[in-house]
Structure formats: C-alpha cells, structure tokens
C-alpha positions in Angstrom: -104.0 -21.8 -14.7 -107.3 -20.3 -13.5 -106.8 -16.6 -12.6 -109.0 -17.0 -9.5 -106.9 -19.8 -8.2 -103.7 -17.9 -8.9 -105.1 -14.9 -7.0 -105.5 -16.9 -3.8 -102.4 -19.1 -3.9 -99.4 -18.1 -1.9 -96.2 -19.6 -0.4 -97.3 -21.8 2.5 -94.3 -20.7 4.6 -93.9 -16.9 3.9 -97.5 -16.3 2.6 -95.9 -14.4 -0.3 -98.1 -14.4 -3.5 -97.0 -16.5 -6.5 -97.0 -16.0 -10.2 -96.4 -18.4 -13.1 -92.8 -18.9 -14.2 -92.0 -17.1 -17.4 -90.4 -19.0 -20.3 -86.8 -17.8 -19.6 -87.2 -18.7 -15.9 -88.6 -22.2 -16.8 -85.8 -22.8 -19.3 -83.1 -21.8 -16.9 -84.6 -24.1 -14.2 -84.9 -27.0 -16.5 -81.3 -26.6 -17.7 -80.2 -26.8 -14.1 -82.4 -29.8 -13.4 -80.9 -31.5 -16.5 -77.4 -30.9 -15.0 -78.4 -32.5 -11.7 -77.8 -29.2 -9.9 -81.2 -28.5 -8.4 -82.2 -29.3 -4.8 -85.6 -29.1 -3.2 -86.0 -27.3 0.2 -85.8 -30.8 1.8 -82.4 -31.4 0.2 -83.5 -33.9 -2.4 -82.2 -33.7 -5.9 -85.0 -32.6 -8.3 -85.0 -35.2 -11.1 -87.9 -34.2 -13.3 -88.1 -31.2 -15.6 -91.0 -28.8 -14.9 -93.6 -28.2 -17.6 -95.1 -25.4 -15.5 -94.2 -23.8 -12.2 -95.0 -20.9 -9.9 -92.5 -18.6 -8.3 -93.1 -16.3 -5.3 -93.3 -12.6 -6.2 -90.1 -12.0 -4.2 -88.4 -14.6 -6.5 -87.2 -16.8 -3.6 -89.1 -20.1 -4.0 -90.4 -22.1 -7.0 -93.3 -24.6 -6.8 -94.0 -27.1 -9.5 -97.4 -27.6 -11.2 -98.2 -31.3 -12.0 -101.0 -31.9 -14.4 -102.5 -28.4 -13.8 -102.3 -28.9 -10.0 -99.9 -26.6 -8.0 -97.8 -28.6 -5.5 -97.5 -26.1 -2.7 -95.8 -28.3 -0.1 -93.0 -26.5 1.7 -90.5 -29.4 1.4 -91.1 -29.6 -2.4 -90.2 -26.0 -3.0 -87.1 -25.1 -4.9 -85.1 -22.2 -3.5 -83.7 -19.8 -6.1 -80.6 -18.8 -4.1 -78.9 -22.0 -5.4 -78.9 -20.5 -8.9 -76.0 -18.2 -10.0 -77.6 -17.3 -13.3 -81.3 -17.3 -12.7 -83.0 -14.8 -15.1 -83.9 -11.3 -13.9 -87.6 -10.6 -13.4 -89.3 -9.6 -16.6 
C-alpha cells in the first residue's frame, strides 16, 4: 500500500490512525474467519478470508483491503475484542 495513502487513512469513527496487519495478526484473523467465529461491527458473520488488512494503532478495529483498496466503512470493521487469542503487537 502506498505510504502516502497509509499516512492519511484513519478509522472513520474514532479517527485513530491505521497500520497494515502483520503476518501473525492476519493469520490469526483468517483462522478465526475459517472457524466462522468473526463478526463485523454490524453483526454480520465475516465469510471471506483477508489477503490484506489494516488495524487501528490502538488495536481495536480491523478493516479489510480488497484489491488494494481499503474498505473503511464503519459497519464493515471487525472489532478485535471478540478474539481471545489475538497476537500481541509486534
């Protein structure tokens, strides 16, 4: 992802900056998605694995990236409080 774009992106709700998910965070998220255990902020079950994602710097919300385009819609966010074993920040 373009560094300039990343520098201006933030959570649309909290205005917290975002950073790319690291490999351990992405793997943990996709394992949970495979298990049918992940809900979006709107309460919908997340069905598709993420190839890329962004996480707020406070580690509270994840946003997916589809074909290089960040999907920063509040209802599409994935709250991290639903995970009991989400990796610690690197």
